[in-house]
Gaussian input, Z-matrix of N, CA and C with variables (Angstrom, degrees):
# hf/3-21g

backbone

0 1
 N
 C     1     B1
 C     2     B2     1     A1
 N     3     B3     2     A2     1     D1
 C     4     B4     3     A3     2     D2
 C     5     B5     4     A4     3     D3
 N     6     B6     5     A5     4     D4
 C     7     B7     6     A6     5     D5
 C     8     B8     7     A7     6     D6
 N     9     B9     8     A8     7     D7
 C    10    B10     9     A9     8     D8
 C    11    B11    10    A10     9     D9
 N    12    B12    11    A11    10    D10
 C    13    B13    12    A12    11    D11
 C    14    B14    13    A13    12    D12
 N    15    B15    14    A14    13    D13
 C    16    B16    15    A15    14    D14
 C    17    B17    16    A16    15    D15
 N    18    B18    17    A17    16    D16
 C    19    B19    18    A18    17    D17
 C    20    B20    19    A19    18    D18
 N    21    B21    20    A20    19    D19
 C    22    B22    21    A21    20    D20
 C    23    B23    22    A22    21    D21
 N    24    B24    23    A23    22    D22
 C    25    B25    24    A24    23    D23
 C    26    B26    25    A25    24    D24
 N    27    B27    26    A26    25    D25
 C    28    B28    27    A27    26    D26
 C    29    B29    28    A28    27    D27
 N    30    B30    29    A29    28    D28
 C    31    B31    30    A30    29    D29
 C    32    B32    31    A31    30    D30
 N    33    B33    32    A32    31    D31
 C    34    B34    33    A33    32    D32
 C    35    B35    34    A34    33    D33
 N    36    B36    35    A35    34    D34
 C    37    B37    36    A36    35    D35
 C    38    B38    37    A37    36    D36
 N    39    B39    38    A38    37    D37
 C    40    B40    39    A39    38    D38
 C    41    B41    40    A40    39    D39
 N    42    B42    41    A41    40    D40
 C    43    B43    42    A42    41    D41
 C    44    B44    43    A43    42    D42
 N    45    B45    44    A44    43    D43
 C    46    B46    45    A45    44    D44
 C    47    B47    46    A46    45    D45
 N    48    B48    47    A47    46    D46
 C    49    B49    48    A48    47    D47
 C    50    B50    49    A49    48    D48
 N    51    B51    50    A50    49    D49
 C    52    B52    51    A51    50    D50
 C    53    B53    52    A52    51    D51
 N    54    B54    53    A53    52    D52
 C    55    B55    54    A54    53    D53
 C    56    B56    55    A55    54    D54
 N    57    B57    56    A56    55    D55
 C    58    B58    57    A57    56    D56
 C    59    B59    58    A58    57    D57
 N    60    B60    59    A59    58    D58
 C    61    B61    60    A60    59    D59
 C    62    B62    61    A61    60    D60
 N    63    B63    62    A62    61    D61
 C    64    B64    63    A63    62    D62
 C    65    B65    64    A64    63    D63
 N    66    B66    65    A65    64    D64
 C    67    B67    66    A66    65    D65
 C    68    B68    67    A67    66    D66
 N    69    B69    68    A68    67    D67
 C    70    B70    69    A69    68    D68
 C    71    B71    70    A70    69    D69
 N    72    B72    71    A71    70    D70
 C    73    B73    72    A72    71    D71
 C    74    B74    73    A73    72    D72
 N    75    B75    74    A74    73    D73
 C    76    B76    75    A75    74    D74
 C    77    B77    76    A76    75    D75
 N    78    B78    77    A77    76    D76
 C    79    B79    78    A78    77    D77
 C    80    B80    79    A79    78    D78
 N    81    B81    80    A80    79    D79
 C    82    B82    81    A81    80    D80
 C    83    B83    82    A82    81    D81
 N    84    B84    83    A83    82    D82
 C    85    B85    84    A84    83    D83
 C    86    B86    85    A85    84    D84
 N    87    B87    86    A86    85    D85
 C    88    B88    87    A87    86    D86
 C    89    B89    88    A88    87    D87
 N    90    B90    89    A89    88    D88
 C    91    B91    90    A90    89    D89
 C    92    B92    91    A91    90    D90
 N    93    B93    92    A92    91    D91
 C    94    B94    93    A93    92    D92
 C    95    B95    94    A94    93    D93
 N    96    B96    95    A95    94    D94
 C    97    B97    96    A96    95    D95
 C    98    B98    97    A97    96    D96
 N    99    B99    98    A98    97    D97
 C   100   B100    99    A99    98    D98
 C   101   B101   100   A100    99    D99
 N   102   B102   101   A101   100   D100
 C   103   B103   102   A102   101   D101
 C   104   B104   103   A103   102   D102
 N   105   B105   104   A104   103   D103
 C   106   B106   105   A105   104   D104
 C   107   B107   106   A106   105   D105
 N   108   B108   107   A107   106   D106
 C   109   B109   108   A108   107   D107
 C   110   B110   109   A109   108   D108
 N   111   B111   110   A110   109   D109
 C   112   B112   111   A111   110   D110
 C   113   B113   112   A112   111   D111
 N   114   B114   113   A113   112   D112
 C   115   B115   114   A114   113   D113
 C   116   B116   115   A115   114   D114
 N   117   B117   116   A116   115   D115
 C   118   B118   117   A117   116   D116
 C   119   B119   118   A118   117   D117
 N   120   B120   119   A119   118   D118
 C   121   B121   120   A120   119   D119
 C   122   B122   121   A121   120   D120
 N   123   B123   122   A122   121   D121
 C   124   B124   123   A123   122   D122
 C   125   B125   124   A124   123   D123
 N   126   B126   125   A125   124   D124
 C   127   B127   126   A126   125   D125
 C   128   B128   127   A127   126   D126
 N   129   B129   128   A128   127   D127
 C   130   B130   129   A129   128   D128
 C   131   B131   130   A130   129   D129
 N   132   B132   131   A131   130   D130
 C   133   B133   132   A132   131   D131
 C   134   B134   133   A133   132   D132
 N   135   B135   134   A134   133   D133
 C   136   B136   135   A135   134   D134
 C   137   B137   136   A136   135   D135
 N   138   B138   137   A137   136   D136
 C   139   B139   138   A138   137   D137
 C   140   B140   139   A139   138   D138
 N   141   B141   140   A140   139   D139
 C   142   B142   141   A141   140   D140
 C   143   B143   142   A142   141   D141
 N   144   B144   143   A143   142   D142
 C   145   B145   144   A144   143   D143
 C   146   B146   145   A145   144   D144
 N   147   B147   146   A146   145   D145
 C   148   B148   147   A147   146   D146
 C   149   B149   148   A148   147   D147
 N   150   B150   149   A149   148   D148
 C   151   B151   150   A150   149   D149
 C   152   B152   151   A151   150   D150
 N   153   B153   152   A152   151   D151
 C   154   B154   153   A153   152   D152
 C   155   B155   154   A154   153   D153
 N   156   B156   155   A155   154   D154
 C   157   B157   156   A156   155   D155
 C   158   B158   157   A157   156   D156
 N   159   B159   158   A158   157   D157
 C   160   B160   159   A159   158   D158
 C   161   B161   160   A160   159   D159
 N   162   B162   161   A161   160   D160
 C   163   B163   162   A162   161   D161
 C   164   B164   163   A163   162   D162
 N   165   B165   164   A164   163   D163
 C   166   B166   165   A165   164   D164
 C   167   B167   166   A166   165   D165
 N   168   B168   167   A167   166   D166
 C   169   B169   168   A168   167   D167
 C   170   B170   169   A169   168   D168
 N   171   B171   170   A170   169   D169
 C   172   B172   171   A171   170   D170
 C   173   B173   172   A172   171   D171
 N   174   B174   173   A173   172   D172
 C   175   B175   174   A174   173   D173
 C   176   B176   175   A175   174   D174
 N   177   B177   176   A176   175   D175
 C   178   B178   177   A177   176   D176
 C   179   B179   178   A178   177   D177
 N   180   B180   179   A179   178   D178
 C   181   B181   180   A180   179   D179
 C   182   B182   181   A181   180   D180
 N   183   B183   182   A182   181   D181
 C   184   B184   183   A183   182   D182
 C   185   B185   184   A184   183   D183
 N   186   B186   185   A185   184   D184
 C   187   B187   186   A186   185   D185
 C   188   B188   187   A187   186   D186
 N   189   B189   188   A188   187   D187
 C   190   B190   189   A189   188   D188
 C   191   B191   190   A190   189   D189
 N   192   B192   191   A191   190   D190
 C   193   B193   192   A192   191   D191
 C   194   B194   193   A193   192   D192
 N   195   B195   194   A194   193   D193
 C   196   B196   195   A195   194   D194
 C   197   B197   196   A196   195   D195
 N   198   B198   197   A197   196   D196
 C   199   B199   198   A198   197   D197
 C   200   B200   199   A199   198   D198
 N   201   B201   200   A200   199   D199
 C   202   B202   201   A201   200   D200
 C   203   B203   202   A202   201   D201
 N   204   B204   203   A203   202   D202
 C   205   B205   204   A204   203   D203
 C   206   B206   205   A205   204   D204
 N   207   B207   206   A206   205   D205
 C   208   B208   207   A207   206   D206
 C   209   B209   208   A208   207   D207
 N   210   B210   209   A209   208   D208
 C   211   B211   210   A210   209   D209
 C   212   B212   211   A211   210   D210
 N   213   B213   212   A212   211   D211
 C   214   B214   213   A213   212   D212
 C   215   B215   214   A214   213   D213
 N   216   B216   215   A215   214   D214
 C   217   B217   216   A216   215   D215
 C   218   B218   217   A217   216   D216
 N   219   B219   218   A218   217   D217
 C   220   B220   219   A219   218   D218
 C   221   B221   220   A220   219   D219
 N   222   B222   221   A221   220   D220
 C   223   B223   222   A222   221   D221
 C   224   B224   223   A223   222   D222
 N   225   B225   224   A224   223   D223
 C   226   B226   225   A225   224   D224
 C   227   B227   226   A226   225   D225
 N   228   B228   227   A227   226   D226
 C   229   B229   228   A228   227   D227
 C   230   B230   229   A229   228   D228
 N   231   B231   230   A230   229   D229
 C   232   B232   231   A231   230   D230
 C   233   B233   232   A232   231   D231
 N   234   B234   233   A233   232   D232
 C   235   B235   234   A234   233   D233
 C   236   B236   235   A235   234   D234
 N   237   B237   236   A236   235   D235
 C   238   B238   237   A237   236   D236
 C   239   B239   238   A238   237   D237
 N   240   B240   239   A239   238   D238
 C   241   B241   240   A240   239   D239
 C   242   B242   241   A241   240   D240
 N   243   B243   242   A242   241   D241
 C   244   B244   243   A243   242   D242
 C   245   B245   244   A244   243   D243
 N   246   B246   245   A245   244   D244
 C   247   B247   246   A246   245   D245
 C   248   B248   247   A247   246   D246
 N   249   B249   248   A248   247   D247
 C   250   B250   249   A249   248   D248
 C   251   B251   250   A250   249   D249
 N   252   B252   251   A251   250   D250
 C   253   B253   252   A252   251   D251
 C   254   B254   253   A253   252   D252
 N   255   B255   254   A254   253   D253
 C   256   B256   255   A255   254   D254
 C   257   B257   256   A256   255   D255
 N   258   B258   257   A257   256   D256
 C   259   B259   258   A258   257   D257
 C   260   B260   259   A259   258   D258
 N   261   B261   260   A260   259   D259
 C   262   B262   261   A261   260   D260
 C   263   B263   262   A262   261   D261
 N   264   B264   263   A263   262   D262
 C   265   B265   264   A264   263   D263
 C   266   B266   265   A265   264   D264
 N   267   B267   266   A266   265   D265
 C   268   B268   267   A267   266   D266
 C   269   B269   268   A268   267   D267
 N   270   B270   269   A269   268   D268
 C   271   B271   270   A270   269   D269
 C   272   B272   271   A271   270   D270
 N   273   B273   272   A272   271   D271
 C   274   B274   273   A273   272   D272
 C   275   B275   274   A274   273   D273
 N   276   B276   275   A275   274   D274
 C   277   B277   276   A276   275   D275
 C   278   B278   277   A277   276   D276
 N   279   B279   278   A278   277   D277
 C   280   B280   279   A279   278   D278
 C   281   B281   280   A280   279   D279
 N   282   B282   281   A281   280   D280
 C   283   B283   282   A282   281   D281
 C   284   B284   283   A283   282   D282
 N   285   B285   284   A284   283   D283
 C   286   B286   285   A285   284   D284
 C   287   B287   286   A286   285   D285
 N   288   B288   287   A287   286   D286
 C   289   B289   288   A288   287   D287
 C   290   B290   289   A289   288   D288
 N   291   B291   290   A290   289   D289
 C   292   B292   291   A291   290   D290
 C   293   B293   292   A292   291   D291
 N   294   B294   293   A293   292   D292
 C   295   B295   294   A294   293   D293
 C   296   B296   295   A295   294   D294
 N   297   B297   296   A296   295   D295
 C   298   B298   297   A297   296   D296
 C   299   B299   298   A298   297   D297

   B1=1.4747
   B2=1.5399
   B3=1.2825
   B4=1.4535
   B5=1.5056
   B6=1.3463
   B7=1.5068
   B8=1.5416
   B9=1.3164
   B10=1.4718
   B11=1.4919
   B12=1.3607
   B13=1.4519
   B14=1.5363
   B15=1.3535
   B16=1.4652
   B17=1.4900
   B18=1.3333
   B19=1.4742
   B20=1.4726
   B21=1.2769
   B22=1.4286
   B23=1.5692
   B24=1.2701
   B25=1.4160
   B26=1.5758
   B27=1.3149
   B28=1.5273
   B29=1.5417
   B30=1.3842
   B31=1.4251
   B32=1.5429
   B33=1.2936
   B34=1.3986
   B35=1.5760
   B36=1.3170
   B37=1.4617
   B38=1.5940
   B39=1.3156
   B40=1.5008
   B41=1.5769
   B42=1.3550
   B43=1.4396
   B44=1.5306
   B45=1.3473
   B46=1.4627
   B47=1.5008
   B48=1.3333
   B49=1.4737
   B50=1.4755
   B51=1.3381
   B52=1.4430
   B53=1.5812
   B54=1.3113
   B55=1.4411
   B56=1.4954
   B57=1.3179
   B58=1.4820
   B59=1.5368
   B60=1.2827
   B61=1.5020
   B62=1.5352
   B63=1.3521
   B64=1.4729
   B65=1.5807
   B66=1.2791
   B67=1.4446
   B68=1.5018
   B69=1.2780
   B70=1.4494
   B71=1.5072
   B72=1.3180
   B73=1.4621
   B74=1.5707
   B75=1.2866
   B76=1.4330
   B77=1.4812
   B78=1.3168
   B79=1.4315
   B80=1.5104
   B81=1.3151
   B82=1.4832
   B83=1.5408
   B84=1.3002
   B85=1.4660
   B86=1.4832
   B87=1.3388
   B88=1.4951
   B89=1.5066
   B90=1.3140
   B91=1.4971
   B92=1.5423
   B93=1.3076
   B94=1.4402
   B95=1.5580
   B96=1.3163
   B97=1.4411
   B98=1.5642
   B99=1.3451
   B100=1.5302
   B101=1.4888
   B102=1.3413
   B103=1.4011
   B104=1.5470
   B105=1.3270
   B106=1.3977
   B107=1.5159
   B108=1.3897
   B109=1.4784
   B110=1.4707
   B111=1.3513
   B112=1.4205
   B113=1.5442
   B114=1.2960
   B115=1.5076
   B116=1.5157
   B117=1.2873
   B118=1.5096
   B119=1.5124
   B120=1.3983
   B121=1.4584
   B122=1.5417
   B123=1.3344
   B124=1.4577
   B125=1.5046
   B126=1.3040
   B127=1.4860
   B128=1.5294
   B129=1.3687
   B130=1.4811
   B131=1.5355
   B132=1.3439
   B133=1.4165
   B134=1.5684
   B135=1.3542
   B136=1.4425
   B137=1.5571
   B138=1.3035
   B139=1.4760
   B140=1.5718
   B141=1.4029
   B142=1.4707
   B143=1.4812
   B144=1.3393
   B145=1.4408
   B146=1.6157
   B147=1.2849
   B148=1.5724
   B149=1.5448
   B150=1.3568
   B151=1.4359
   B152=1.5382
   B153=1.2892
   B154=1.4653
   B155=1.5546
   B156=1.2539
   B157=1.4743
   B158=1.5568
   B159=1.2874
   B160=1.5236
   B161=1.5516
   B162=1.2790
   B163=1.4466
   B164=1.5605
   B165=1.3826
   B166=1.4650
   B167=1.5235
   B168=1.2888
   B169=1.5040
   B170=1.4892
   B171=1.3224
   B172=1.4859
   B173=1.5368
   B174=1.3445
   B175=1.4474
   B176=1.5488
   B177=1.3106
   B178=1.4628
   B179=1.4671
   B180=1.3051
   B181=1.4187
   B182=1.4913
   B183=1.3031
   B184=1.5071
   B185=1.4953
   B186=1.3520
   B187=1.4357
   B188=1.5458
   B189=1.3150
   B190=1.5049
   B191=1.4928
   B192=1.3721
   B193=1.5227
   B194=1.4447
   B195=1.3433
   B196=1.4436
   B197=1.4671
   B198=1.3346
   B199=1.4254
   B200=1.5666
   B201=1.2948
   B202=1.4673
   B203=1.5773
   B204=1.3694
   B205=1.4798
   B206=1.5380
   B207=1.3042
   B208=1.4569
   B209=1.5675
   B210=1.2750
   B211=1.5049
   B212=1.4929
   B213=1.2646
   B214=1.4537
   B215=1.5637
   B216=1.2945
   B217=1.4475
   B218=1.4982
   B219=1.3170
   B220=1.4451
   B221=1.5225
   B222=1.3656
   B223=1.4807
   B224=1.5272
   B225=1.3650
   B226=1.4232
   B227=1.5490
   B228=1.3060
   B229=1.5317
   B230=1.4974
   B231=1.3274
   B232=1.4562
   B233=1.4912
   B234=1.3551
   B235=1.4518
   B236=1.5206
   B237=1.3107
   B238=1.4469
   B239=1.4969
   B240=1.4404
   B241=1.3889
   B242=1.5595
   B243=1.3915
   B244=1.4199
   B245=1.5452
   B246=1.2856
   B247=1.5107
   B248=1.5376
   B249=1.3157
   B250=1.4921
   B251=1.5051
   B252=1.2986
   B253=1.4593
   B254=1.4793
   B255=1.3758
   B256=1.5625
   B257=1.5155
   B258=1.3186
   B259=1.5212
   B260=1.5055
   B261=1.3715
   B262=1.4775
   B263=1.5228
   B264=1.3409
   B265=1.4477
   B266=1.5499
   B267=1.3233
   B268=1.4857
   B269=1.5130
   B270=1.3557
   B271=1.4693
   B272=1.4683
   B273=1.3275
   B274=1.4880
   B275=1.5857
   B276=1.3376
   B277=1.4318
   B278=1.5842
   B279=1.3201
   B280=1.4380
   B281=1.5444
   B282=1.3157
   B283=1.4776
   B284=1.5354
   B285=1.3432
   B286=1.3806
   B287=1.5612
   B288=1.3188
   B289=1.4805
   B290=1.5327
   B291=1.3738
   B292=1.4350
   B293=1.5763
   B294=1.3027
   B295=1.4676
   B296=1.4916
   B297=1.3179
   B298=1.4622
   B299=1.4547
   A1=107.96
   A2=113.90
   A3=120.70
   A4=109.38
   A5=117.05
   A6=120.69
   A7=111.86
   A8=112.71
   A9=120.16
   A10=105.67
   A11=116.77
   A12=119.59
   A13=109.34
   A14=116.42
   A15=119.89
   A16=114.36
   A17=118.15
   A18=123.32
   A19=109.90
   A20=120.52
   A21=126.80
   A22=107.49
   A23=116.56
   A24=118.74
   A25=109.00
   A26=113.83
   A27=120.85
   A28=109.83
   A29=118.11
   A30=121.48
   A31=107.26
   A32=117.83
   A33=124.80
   A34=111.16
   A35=116.12
   A36=119.69
   A37=111.57
   A38=114.69
   A39=117.06
   A40=110.02
   A41=117.03
   A42=121.17
   A43=111.49
   A44=114.25
   A45=119.42
   A46=113.21
   A47=112.90
   A48=120.51
   A49=106.72
   A50=117.70
   A51=121.82
   A52=108.92
   A53=118.04
   A54=121.16
   A55=108.79
   A56=114.55
   A57=126.18
   A58=106.18
   A59=117.21
   A60=121.15
   A61=111.66
   A62=108.69
   A63=118.12
   A64=102.96
   A65=115.89
   A66=122.12
   A67=108.92
   A68=120.11
   A69=124.95
   A70=107.51
   A71=113.31
   A72=118.64
   A73=109.78
   A74=115.88
   A75=124.52
   A76=112.13
   A77=118.84
   A78=121.65
   A79=111.92
   A80=115.63
   A81=122.72
   A82=111.16
   A83=114.55
   A84=119.41
   A85=109.43
   A86=120.45
   A87=120.28
   A88=111.03
   A89=113.50
   A90=119.30
   A91=111.60
   A92=116.32
   A93=118.79
   A94=111.56
   A95=118.22
   A96=120.85
   A97=111.05
   A98=115.29
   A99=120.30
   A100=110.02
   A101=118.57
   A102=120.97
   A103=112.19
   A104=118.82
   A105=123.56
   A106=112.62
   A107=114.95
   A108=118.31
   A109=113.23
   A110=117.95
   A111=123.30
   A112=111.80
   A113=116.44
   A114=122.59
   A115=110.26
   A116=115.12
   A117=122.63
   A118=111.16
   A119=114.48
   A120=119.07
   A121=109.45
   A122=118.06
   A123=119.76
   A124=114.53
   A125=116.19
   A126=119.69
   A127=114.96
   A128=114.17
   A129=122.21
   A130=112.25
   A131=117.39
   A132=123.37
   A133=109.17
   A134=114.98
   A135=117.54
   A136=111.23
   A137=114.48
   A138=119.23
   A139=110.49
   A140=116.84
   A141=119.35
   A142=113.96
   A143=118.35
   A144=120.96
   A145=111.41
   A146=115.66
   A147=115.67
   A148=106.87
   A149=112.74
   A150=120.26
   A151=108.04
   A152=114.17
   A153=121.13
   A154=104.24
   A155=117.06
   A156=121.84
   A157=111.44
   A158=116.08
   A159=116.82
   A160=108.23
   A161=112.42
   A162=120.56
   A163=105.28
   A164=116.63
   A165=120.00
   A166=112.38
   A167=114.91
   A168=119.19
   A169=110.15
   A170=113.53
   A171=119.06
   A172=108.34
   A173=117.69
   A174=121.24
   A175=108.19
   A176=114.20
   A177=121.15
   A178=115.37
   A179=119.41
   A180=122.97
   A181=111.71
   A182=114.78
   A183=116.81
   A184=106.82
   A185=114.13
   A186=119.24
   A187=107.57
   A188=115.14
   A189=119.64
   A190=104.86
   A191=112.93
   A192=121.94
   A193=108.98
   A194=116.22
   A195=119.54
   A196=115.34
   A197=116.89
   A198=123.27
   A199=106.90
   A200=117.39
   A201=123.85
   A202=104.33
   A203=111.76
   A204=120.69
   A205=108.54
   A206=113.85
   A207=124.02
   A208=107.91
   A209=116.82
   A210=123.49
   A211=112.18
   A212=118.84
   A213=128.11
   A214=110.04
   A215=116.63
   A216=120.17
   A217=114.65
   A218=118.93
   A219=121.08
   A220=114.99
   A221=116.37
   A222=117.52
   A223=111.12
   A224=117.51
   A225=120.17
   A226=115.15
   A227=114.34
   A228=119.92
   A229=107.57
   A230=119.98
   A231=120.41
   A232=113.78
   A233=118.20
   A234=121.03
   A235=110.81
   A236=122.75
   A237=122.36
   A238=113.71
   A239=119.14
   A240=121.25
   A241=110.95
   A242=113.95
   A243=119.13
   A244=110.90
   A245=115.70
   A246=120.99
   A247=111.85
   A248=117.35
   A249=115.41
   A250=113.38
   A251=120.84
   A252=125.15
   A253=109.79
   A254=113.30
   A255=118.03
   A256=106.90
   A257=114.78
   A258=120.51
   A259=112.51
   A260=116.90
   A261=124.68
   A262=109.99
   A263=119.64
   A264=120.95
   A265=112.64
   A266=116.64
   A267=118.21
   A268=105.64
   A269=114.52
   A270=122.05
   A271=107.95
   A272=114.25
   A273=121.18
   A274=106.50
   A275=111.73
   A276=117.09
   A277=108.17
   A278=114.66
   A279=122.09
   A280=108.41
   A281=117.30
   A282=123.34
   A283=108.98
   A284=119.28
   A285=123.51
   A286=108.86
   A287=114.48
   A288=116.72
   A289=106.03
   A290=111.39
   A291=120.84
   A292=108.02
   A293=110.47
   A294=115.84
   A295=113.49
   A296=118.17
   A297=120.05
   A298=113.43
   D1=140.67
   D2=-177.69
   D3=-130.73
   D4=109.54
   D5=179.08
   D6=-86.04
   D7=141.31
   D8=171.21
   D9=-132.35
   D10=114.99
   D11=-179.39
   D12=-87.23
   D13=120.04
   D14=179.92
   D15=-93.15
   D16=-20.29
   D17=179.83
   D18=-148.94
   D19=133.17
   D20=178.69
   D21=-134.96
   D22=100.63
   D23=-172.90
   D24=-121.45
   D25=132.84
   D26=177.77
   D27=-91.34
   D28=121.21
   D29=176.49
   D30=-107.19
   D31=97.94
   D32=-172.18
   D33=-72.86
   D34=-27.38
   D35=178.71
   D36=-63.99
   D37=-40.63
   D38=-178.07
   D39=-103.62
   D40=6.45
   D41=177.46
   D42=55.65
   D43=53.79
   D44=177.63
   D45=-149.70
   D46=163.25
   D47=178.35
   D48=-112.40
   D49=126.50
   D50=-177.28
   D51=-104.78
   D52=125.34
   D53=-175.51
   D54=-120.26
   D55=149.67
   D56=168.19
   D57=-122.04
   D58=131.03
   D59=-177.40
   D60=-138.51
   D61=162.12
   D62=173.32
   D63=-125.30
   D64=127.97
   D65=-177.28
   D66=-115.68
   D67=123.15
   D68=177.90
   D69=-107.14
   D70=132.41
   D71=-175.15
   D72=-141.19
   D73=167.35
   D74=173.77
   D75=-119.64
   D76=146.94
   D77=179.28
   D78=84.22
   D79=-146.36
   D80=-178.12
   D81=-66.67
   D82=153.58
   D83=174.62
   D84=-61.59
   D85=128.80
   D86=175.13
   D87=-69.53
   D88=154.05
   D89=177.97
   D90=-77.89
   D91=163.78
   D92=178.68
   D93=-61.05
   D94=-32.13
   D95=179.74
   D96=-71.88
   D97=-36.50
   D98=173.56
   D99=-58.99
   D100=-49.27
   D101=-176.66
   D102=-68.79
   D103=-34.10
   D104=174.90
   D105=-65.18
   D106=-40.60
   D107=178.76
   D108=-69.22
   D109=-38.29
   D110=177.03
   D111=-66.02
   D112=-41.81
   D113=179.37
   D114=-63.60
   D115=-45.74
   D116=179.60
   D117=-62.11
   D118=-40.11
   D119=-179.27
   D120=-68.09
   D121=-38.73
   D122=175.86
   D123=-65.43
   D124=-39.73
   D125=-179.41
   D126=-89.84
   D127=-1.45
   D128=179.15
   D129=54.32
   D130=54.38
   D131=175.66
   D132=-130.67
   D133=169.57
   D134=176.62
   D135=-83.41
   D136=153.03
   D137=-174.16
   D138=-71.30
   D139=-19.55
   D140=177.13
   D141=-69.66
   D142=-18.40
   D143=-176.75
   D144=-98.60
   D145=9.97
   D146=-175.01
   D147=-136.47
   D148=147.04
   D149=170.13
   D150=-132.73
   D151=143.22
   D152=172.92
   D153=-98.57
   D154=116.29
   D155=-173.85
   D156=-88.39
   D157=-76.25
   D158=179.27
   D159=-96.39
   D160=150.10
   D161=-170.60
   D162=-150.52
   D163=91.21
   D164=-172.61
   D165=-119.01
   D166=128.45
   D167=174.34
   D168=-128.72
   D169=144.77
   D170=-175.42
   D171=-102.38
   D172=148.66
   D173=-177.16
   D174=-64.57
   D175=134.02
   D176=176.10
   D177=88.58
   D178=-11.44
   D179=174.44
   D180=-105.26
   D181=148.99
   D182=178.74
   D183=-110.09
   D184=60.73
   D185=177.73
   D186=-146.39
   D187=147.94
   D188=177.68
   D189=-123.04
   D190=135.64
   D191=167.90
   D192=-102.23
   D193=127.18
   D194=-178.52
   D195=-147.04
   D196=173.77
   D197=176.99
   D198=-129.42
   D199=145.32
   D200=-179.93
   D201=-140.42
   D202=152.70
   D203=174.63
   D204=-130.21
   D205=132.12
   D206=-178.13
   D207=-112.67
   D208=118.07
   D209=-179.96
   D210=-93.79
   D211=164.23
   D212=175.30
   D213=-71.14
   D214=-38.29
   D215=176.23
   D216=-146.21
   D217=161.30
   D218=178.10
   D219=-62.92
   D220=-30.38
   D221=178.07
   D222=-69.57
   D223=-40.27
   D224=174.46
   D225=-59.03
   D226=-36.01
   D227=177.39
   D228=-65.78
   D229=-50.62
   D230=-177.65
   D231=-66.50
   D232=-28.42
   D233=176.60
   D234=-75.02
   D235=-29.93
   D236=-174.15
   D237=-98.50
   D238=-42.05
   D239=-173.11
   D240=-81.34
   D241=152.35
   D242=175.29
   D243=-65.64
   D244=151.17
   D245=-173.56
   D246=-64.39
   D247=-36.29
   D248=-179.79
   D249=-75.83
   D250=-19.94
   D251=175.71
   D252=-73.65
   D253=-39.25
   D254=-179.44
   D255=-68.89
   D256=-46.10
   D257=-176.86
   D258=-62.78
   D259=-37.14
   D260=179.83
   D261=-65.91
   D262=-29.92
   D263=-175.87
   D264=-94.00
   D265=-9.06
   D266=-178.66
   D267=-74.14
   D268=157.91
   D269=173.99
   D270=-71.53
   D271=138.20
   D272=-179.17
   D273=-79.05
   D274=127.14
   D275=-179.66
   D276=-84.82
   D277=151.66
   D278=-179.93
   D279=-66.39
   D280=134.56
   D281=179.57
   D282=-62.09
   D283=136.96
   D284=179.17
   D285=-64.97
   D286=140.17
   D287=-179.51
   D288=-79.69
   D289=143.26
   D290=-178.64
   D291=-81.28
   D292=139.93
   D293=178.14
   D294=-85.29
   D295=137.44
   D296=-176.93
   D297=-81.22

């Protein structure tokens, strides 16, 4: 995966950094969690402080255009972002095994 940041804007009012990026990849389309993990690794931040909002790919192209927001703390993220956006970006936990 190869990230190219097209816009990097600091929003001091909400204490966050707003990013627009283009991600080029090979093979299957990466999941939202994979993109979030790679983005956080590049920026050297924890995944609890970042959300990937839009995630758009076009048919036939192996690139994704998206937006992400990086907050100063996890509490600020939860106070500002909508609940479904936060839930969508969290790592999916393994389903508990049913007891026989």
